[in-house]
C-alpha positions, 0 to 999 in steps of 0.5 A: 346249193350245188354239189360243187358249192357254187351259188345258184341263180336267183329264183325267177331268173328268166335267163335274160341279160337284164331284169327290171329292178324290183324296189326292195324295202327290207324289213328290220330284223332283230337278233344277235346277228342284227346287233353284230351288224349295228356294232360293225356300222358304229365301229367302222363309221366311228373310225372313218369319221373320227380318225380324221380329227385325231391329232398326233404330234402337232398334225393330223394322225392320218394324212395323205399329203399328195402335193408334198408326196408324204403320207402320215400314219400316226408316228410314221412318215411314208414317201413315194419310195415306200409304196412297197408297203402299200402293195404288201398291205393290199396283198395281205387284204386280198389273202385275208379275204380269200381265207375268210371267204373259204372259211365262212363265206361272205362275212366281209360283204355282210358286216364290213363292206363299205356298200353294206355299211353306208346302205345300212345307215341310209336304211336307218334314215329311211325308216326314221322318216318314212316308217317301217316297211309296211308304211313305206310300201303304202306310201309308194303306192299312194298317189302323189300328194303334198304329204308324200312329197314332203316326206320324200324330200325330207328323206333325200335331204337327210341323205344328201347331208349325210353324203356331204359329210361323208365326202367332206371327211374323205377329202379331210384325209388328203387336206388337213380336215381342220384347214378344210373346215376353216376354208369351208366356213370362209367360203374359200374351198379350192376347186379340187377340194370342192370337186372331190367333196361333191364327187364322193358325196354323190357317189355315196348318195347314189350307191347307198341311197338309190342303187343299193343292192344293184351295186352287189348285183352288177358292179361288184366282181366279188359276187361273181368269183366267190364260188371259186373260193367256196367248197362243201365245208364253207360256212354259209347261210343255209335253209334246212330243207329236210327239216322245213319241207313241205312248207305250210301255215298252221296254228302256233304250237302245232306241228302242222297236220299232225306232222305232215308239214315241215317247220317252215310256216311260209311266213315269208319274213326271211324274204322281207328282211333280206336286203337283196330280196332273195328267198334263201329257201331256194338255195344259196344265190350269188346275190346273198351277202351273208348278213344273216338277217334271215337267220334272226327273223326265222329264229324269232318265228321258230321261238314263237311257234315253239320249234327249235331254232336253226331252220335257217342257220350258218352251216356247211353243205356237208353238215346240212346233208348229214355228211362229215366235213372238215372245218380246217382244210389244207387250203385254209392252212396254206392261206393262213401260212402265207398270210402269217409269213407276209404279215410277219415280214411286213411287221419286221420290215416296218420295225427295222425301217430306218426313217432316213434317206441319204443321197450323195451326188458328186460335182460333175462340173469339176471332178477334183481340184487342189485347194489353197492348202495343197490338198486334193478336194472333191465337192458333193451334194448331200441330200438328207431325207428325214422320214421321221416325224421329229426333227433331227440333227445329223453327224456325217463322217467319211470312210475309206480314205486316209485322213479325210477332212469333211466340210459342210456348208452351214455346219451340221445338217439339221432337218425337220420331220418329214422334210428334205435338206440339201447341203454342199460338202467338200472332202479333201485329203493330202495329195500323198494319200491319193492311191488312184484316179478313182477311189471308193468312199463311204459317207455315214450319217446318223442322228445325234439323238438316236444312233439307231437312225443311221445309213451309209451311202457309197460314192467315188473320190477322184484325184490325179494319177499317183 
């Protein structure tokens, strides 16, 4: 790694714009970080595939109902005008990425990125069908035969089944998944559902099965700008060259030519387990996703040789070279402070959010009229948007006029959860109460069963000149 903390180019790079792909068949690593990756895959994919089936108050817990322009997240119902919340969540996600990258490198890439998670599952399927790395390489080098073709076909069939299940679940967040399942078994899927299931399935199959590390190399922008967030105190996967060099093989339990060699035995296992095929001993490269598979396998080798673990480890550039460093730097505090402030504002806004929208539109065809009792009357259209998940009845009152009377067609408004109701209303006052041609008026609406669900909307009451 350079003094500035920027990742170096991969070993063997010739400076060209493109290198022919070398197929990477990573060896399976065992260790604490491997267990963390497995746990991450299980938890994240468990949430992805399981939450779609989670019921909530008679509907799907999380559903993005695009035709109705309603978005359900457990007990909340969001509408297009609530798009600001999504924007704030994306800002929080970006700031979190900046914070954790500056603190500990590419943790997101190594443990939680969808490309990493789904590729890990595809690798598991590949090992299940084809065997370990050695058997995979042997089979690829062997001439085409019925057995080889059968093994490859089985692997790709399982990949496609898993990819189709992934695409089906994805669409299940936009079309209720139980309805989607019933339509699938009845062969009644709509055109758009079919298109997006196939599209997302092929994207999963192509990215996780075929492209794999190529997505990280050429398609993901994060690998390119991560160096802007790294510094000498960023925790990264590093090879301790001072301890490991010079490299060389030796018998187990010896130090190598009476200490003339370093601890690295040149077993190349760190390269074989790397999912992107780099040699971490050449320094940090932009392709490194921080998965720590090389740490696990190197610690295993060190244990077998009787050496101390940590030849490859999570550390900072400053500590690696014996210089003092700071784990908590000013920019981390700045990132954290901004992140806490925005998150707190979002939580407060959601907690204070009133799940009710209310609009008042005066009748433009007839500004005012005198009714049968001699009172001056204005007609309004009231639009009630119930953004709660429960049905509510509402009481509406008029403020700002002297002795106003309000009449609503159909009586007290009642609107189902996540629905909109439109009601015609008439407001009339005594002619002696008309103070000017246009008077301010306020409509106040509140839910009968929850007084906290209340909003006000201003309008104008028109009448003859006093």
